C-alpha positions as CSV (number, residue, x, y, z in Angstrom):
1,M,114.9,53.0,124.4
2,A,112.1,55.4,125.2
3,I,110.3,55.9,128.5
4,T,106.6,56.5,129.0
5,R,106.2,58.2,132.4
6,I,102.9,58.3,134.3
7,L,102.5,60.6,137.3
8,G,99.7,60.1,139.8
9,V,98.9,63.2,141.9
10,N,96.7,62.5,144.9
11,V,95.2,65.8,146.1
12,S,93.8,65.5,149.7
13,N,92.0,69.0,149.9
14,R,91.3,70.4,146.5
15,T,90.0,73.8,147.7
16,E,93.3,74.5,149.5
17,V,95.8,73.5,146.8
18,A,94.0,73.5,143.4
19,A,95.3,76.9,142.3
20,E,98.9,76.0,143.2
21,V,98.7,72.6,141.5
22,Q,97.2,74.2,138.4
23,K,100.0,76.8,138.2
24,V,102.6,74.0,138.1
25,L,100.7,71.9,135.6
26,T,100.3,75.0,133.4
27,R,104.0,75.8,133.6
28,Y,104.8,72.3,132.4
29,G,101.9,72.0,130.0
30,C,104.1,71.2,127.0
31,S,105.3,68.1,128.9
32,I,101.8,66.7,129.5
33,R,100.5,64.5,126.8
34,T,97.4,63.3,128.6
35,R,95.7,64.6,131.8
36,L,92.9,62.8,133.6
37,G,91.2,64.2,136.7
38,I,89.1,62.1,139.0
39,N,87.3,64.1,141.7
40,D,86.2,62.7,145.0
41,L,82.5,63.3,145.7
42,E,82.2,65.8,148.5
43,E,80.5,64.1,151.4
44,E,77.8,65.9,153.2
45,G,79.3,68.4,155.6
46,I,82.9,67.8,154.3
47,Q,84.3,70.7,152.3
48,G,87.2,70.5,149.9
49,A,87.2,66.9,148.9
50,G,90.2,65.7,147.1
51,G,90.9,63.9,143.9
52,L,93.4,62.2,141.7
53,I,95.2,63.6,138.7
54,I,96.8,61.1,136.3
55,L,99.4,62.6,133.9
56,E,101.1,60.9,130.9
57,L,104.2,62.8,130.2
58,S,106.1,63.4,126.9
59,G,109.1,65.3,125.7
60,D,112.1,66.2,127.8
61,A,112.7,64.0,130.9
62,L,114.5,66.9,132.6
63,E,111.3,68.9,132.5
64,W,109.4,65.9,134.0
65,E,111.8,65.9,136.9
66,K,111.4,69.7,137.5
67,M,107.6,69.3,137.4
68,E,107.6,66.4,139.8
69,T,109.9,68.3,142.2
70,E,107.6,71.3,142.2
71,L,104.5,69.2,142.8
72,R,106.2,67.4,145.7
73,K,106.8,70.8,147.4
74,I,103.0,71.4,147.6
75,D,101.5,70.5,151.0
76,R,98.6,68.0,151.2
77,I,99.4,66.2,147.9
78,E,101.1,62.9,147.2
79,V,103.0,62.2,143.9
80,N,103.8,58.7,142.6
81,R,105.5,57.7,139.4
82,M,105.4,54.8,137.0
83,D,108.0,54.4,134.2
84,F,107.5,52.1,131.3
85,R,110.4,51.3,129.1
86,R,109.6,50.6,125.4
87,E,111.5,49.9,122.3
88,N,111.6,52.8,119.8
89,V,109.1,52.1,117.0
């Protein structure tokens, strides 16, 4: 049985953590099948609005765990996971 894993990465202050998040995502780029970024609109007078990154993962599940662990170490972000089990086709 195969697993499709989706990670949601909620970034609360993009200007402070974007470079660090990008380094992790680049390091594990071979495990990312789909990446969708949804940026919050910066409100007037508020700098560094956040956003949401949605990742569909593929490949080695051990690499997924390593990436998730590294992302969780970054301050001011939240990581949530969804796993979908599916029959091999």
